[in-house]
C-alpha positions as CSV (number, residue, x, y, z in Angstrom):
1,X,11.1,-1.3,-24.2
2,X,14.7,-1.4,-25.4
3,X,13.6,-2.3,-28.9
4,X,11.2,0.6,-29.0
5,X,13.8,2.9,-27.6
6,X,16.4,2.0,-30.2
7,X,13.8,2.2,-33.0
8,X,13.1,5.8,-31.9
9,X,16.6,6.9,-31.3
10,X,17.8,5.6,-34.6
11,X,14.6,6.1,-36.6
12,X,16.4,7.7,-39.6
13,X,18.6,4.6,-39.9
14,X,15.7,2.2,-39.6
15,X,13.5,4.2,-42.0
16,X,16.3,4.1,-44.6
17,X,16.8,0.4,-44.1
18,X,13.1,-0.2,-44.3
19,X,12.8,1.7,-47.6
20,X,15.7,-0.2,-49.1
21,X,14.2,-3.5,-47.9
22,X,10.9,-2.7,-49.5
23,X,12.6,-1.7,-52.8
24,X,14.7,-4.9,-53.0
25,X,11.8,-7.1,-52.0
26,X,9.4,-5.4,-54.4
27,X,11.8,-5.7,-57.3
28,X,12.2,-9.5,-56.6
29,X,8.5,-9.9,-56.1
30,X,7.7,-8.3,-59.5
31,X,10.4,-10.3,-61.3
32,X,9.4,-13.6,-59.6
33,X,5.7,-12.9,-60.1
34,X,5.9,-12.2,-63.9
35,X,8.4,-14.9,-64.7
36,X,6.7,-17.5,-62.4
37,X,3.2,-16.9,-63.9
38,X,4.6,-17.1,-67.5
39,X,6.5,-20.3,-66.6
40,X,3.4,-21.8,-65.0
41,X,1.4,-21.0,-68.2
42,X,4.0,-22.5,-70.4
43,X,4.3,-25.8,-68.5
44,X,0.5,-26.1,-68.3
45,X,0.4,-26.1,-72.1
46,X,3.4,-28.4,-72.4
47,X,2.9,-30.9,-69.6
48,X,6.0,-32.9,-70.5
49,X,8.0,-29.9,-69.3
50,X,6.2,-29.6,-66.0
51,X,8.1,-32.4,-64.2
52,X,11.4,-31.1,-65.5
53,X,10.8,-27.4,-64.7
54,X,9.2,-28.1,-61.3
55,X,12.0,-30.6,-60.5
56,X,14.7,-28.0,-61.3
57,X,13.0,-25.3,-59.2
58,X,12.6,-27.8,-56.3
59,X,16.3,-28.6,-56.4
60,X,17.3,-24.9,-56.4
61,X,14.8,-24.4,-53.5
62,X,16.7,-26.9,-51.4
63,X,20.0,-24.9,-51.7
64,X,20.6,-22.9,-48.5
65,X,20.0,-19.2,-49.3
66,X,23.4,-18.1,-48.1
67,X,25.0,-20.6,-50.3
68,X,23.1,-19.4,-53.4
69,X,24.2,-15.8,-52.6
70,X,27.8,-17.0,-52.3
71,X,27.5,-18.8,-55.6
72,X,26.2,-15.8,-57.4
73,X,28.8,-13.4,-56.2
74,X,31.5,-14.4,-58.8
75,X,29.0,-13.7,-61.6
76,X,27.0,-10.7,-60.4
77,X,29.2,-9.2,-57.7
78,X,28.0,-8.1,-54.3
79,X,25.1,-5.7,-53.5
80,X,21.4,-5.3,-54.3
81,X,21.5,-6.9,-57.7
82,X,22.7,-10.2,-56.4
83,X,20.2,-10.1,-53.6
84,X,17.3,-9.5,-56.1
85,X,18.4,-12.4,-58.3
86,X,18.6,-14.8,-55.4
87,X,15.3,-13.7,-53.9
88,X,13.7,-14.0,-57.4
89,X,14.9,-17.5,-57.8
90,X,13.7,-18.5,-54.4
91,X,10.3,-16.9,-55.1
92,X,9.7,-18.9,-58.2
93,X,8.6,-22.2,-56.6
94,X,5.3,-21.2,-55.0
95,X,4.1,-19.0,-57.9
96,X,5.1,-21.5,-60.7
97,X,3.6,-24.5,-58.8
98,X,0.3,-22.7,-58.0
99,X,-0.1,-21.2,-61.4
100,X,0.4,-24.6,-63.0
101,X,-1.9,-26.3,-60.5
102,X,-4.6,-23.7,-60.9
103,X,-4.6,-23.8,-64.7
104,X,-4.5,-27.6,-65.0
105,X,-7.3,-28.1,-62.5
106,X,-9.9,-26.0,-64.5
107,X,-12.9,-28.1,-65.3
108,X,-12.4,-29.8,-68.7
109,X,-16.2,-29.5,-69.3
110,X,-16.0,-25.7,-69.2
111,X,-13.2,-25.7,-71.7
112,X,-15.0,-28.0,-74.0
113,X,-18.0,-25.7,-74.0
114,X,-15.8,-22.7,-74.7
115,X,-14.1,-24.6,-77.5
116,X,-17.5,-25.6,-79.0
117,X,-18.5,-21.9,-78.9
118,X,-15.4,-21.1,-81.0
119,X,-13.0,-19.8,-78.4
120,X,-9.3,-20.4,-79.3
121,X,-6.5,-21.3,-76.9
122,X,-5.7,-17.7,-76.2
123,X,-9.3,-16.8,-75.5
124,X,-9.7,-19.8,-73.2
125,X,-6.6,-18.9,-71.3
126,X,-7.4,-15.2,-70.8
127,X,-11.1,-15.5,-70.5
128,X,-11.6,-18.8,-68.6
129,X,-8.5,-20.6,-67.3
130,X,-6.7,-17.6,-65.7
131,X,-9.8,-16.2,-64.0
132,X,-10.7,-19.6,-62.6
133,X,-7.1,-20.3,-61.5
134,X,-6.8,-16.8,-59.9
135,X,-7.6,-17.9,-56.3
136,X,-4.9,-20.6,-56.4
137,X,-2.4,-18.2,-58.1
138,X,-3.0,-15.5,-55.4
139,X,-2.4,-18.1,-52.7
140,X,1.0,-18.9,-54.3
141,X,1.7,-15.2,-54.7
142,X,1.0,-14.5,-51.1
143,X,3.4,-17.2,-50.0
144,X,6.0,-15.9,-52.3
145,X,5.7,-12.3,-51.0
146,X,6.1,-13.3,-47.4
147,X,9.0,-15.6,-48.1
148,X,10.9,-12.9,-50.1
149,X,10.4,-10.3,-47.5
150,X,11.6,-12.6,-44.7
151,X,14.6,-13.9,-46.7
152,X,15.6,-10.3,-47.6
153,X,17.1,-10.1,-44.2
154,X,20.2,-12.1,-45.2
155,X,21.0,-9.9,-48.2
156,X,23.2,-7.7,-46.0
157,X,25.7,-10.5,-45.8
158,X,26.7,-9.9,-49.4
159,X,26.7,-6.1,-49.2
160,X,23.1,-5.4,-50.0
161,X,20.9,-3.0,-48.2
162,X,17.6,-3.5,-46.3
163,X,16.7,-4.3,-42.7
164,X,19.3,-7.1,-42.7
165,X,21.9,-4.3,-42.3
166,X,20.5,-3.7,-38.8
167,X,20.7,-7.5,-38.0
168,X,24.2,-7.8,-39.4
169,X,25.5,-4.8,-37.5
170,X,23.9,-6.1,-34.3
171,X,25.5,-9.4,-34.7
172,X,29.0,-8.0,-35.5
173,X,28.8,-5.5,-32.6
174,X,27.2,-7.9,-30.1
175,X,24.2,-5.5,-30.0
176,X,21.3,-7.9,-29.6
177,X,18.8,-5.1,-29.3
178,X,19.8,-3.8,-32.7
179,X,19.5,-7.3,-34.2
180,X,16.1,-7.8,-32.5
181,X,14.8,-4.5,-33.8
182,X,15.7,-5.3,-37.4
183,X,14.2,-8.8,-37.1
184,X,11.0,-7.3,-35.6
185,X,10.6,-4.8,-38.5
186,X,11.1,-7.6,-41.1
187,X,8.4,-9.7,-39.3
188,X,6.0,-6.8,-39.1
189,X,6.5,-5.9,-42.8
190,X,5.9,-9.5,-43.8
191,X,2.8,-9.8,-41.6
192,X,1.4,-6.5,-43.0
193,X,1.8,-7.7,-46.6
194,X,0.4,-11.1,-45.7
195,X,-2.7,-9.4,-44.2
196,X,-3.2,-7.3,-47.3
197,X,-2.9,-10.2,-49.6
198,X,-5.1,-12.3,-47.4
199,X,-7.9,-9.8,-47.7
200,X,-7.4,-9.8,-51.5
201,X,-7.4,-13.6,-51.5
202,X,-10.7,-13.7,-49.5
203,X,-12.3,-11.2,-51.8
204,X,-11.4,-13.3,-54.9
205,X,-12.6,-16.5,-53.2
206,X,-15.9,-14.9,-52.3
207,X,-16.3,-13.8,-55.9
208,X,-15.8,-17.4,-57.1
209,X,-17.9,-18.9,-54.3
210,X,-14.9,-20.5,-52.5
211,X,-15.1,-20.7,-48.7
């Protein structure tokens, strides 16, 4: 009840934080999605790069998020820009890995038939490989979205906006209700997006006959 009460009493503050959290997360999701898919396509064509690229991303992924934010501050300052960069970097692993996995696991026989019919590499990529890899790519995208939204809560520690501001203020003022309210909203936002993407994933899977 206390959480509901503070959400209502300070609804303007929470709505502002929610809008900012969505904006930061959406920017990072778009950046990570585009760059991650392009990187996945690149390393699927040049498989010698796959181990190197995935290895580098894995190493970055092991760095604590707050440490990465601290490392970026001397180069990009504090605020939303640094938060977006850090969230984008963290979002790369699932989308790059799933794009690469999906593209490299396409049945070679299908590609041979397409090549025999005169399809070049671009036509095979756009017309066969990407559509068949789409269920795996969406799965990675779903994981990335939930992770970015959840991790966006720490952005306030380097001066960025979002629902993390409520968490940070709650911690610094010993107001656990405020902290809990911010945390609950982040969780609800992540769950809402996950449900939307889950429905999209199931629809794609049904189209390709995947249970």
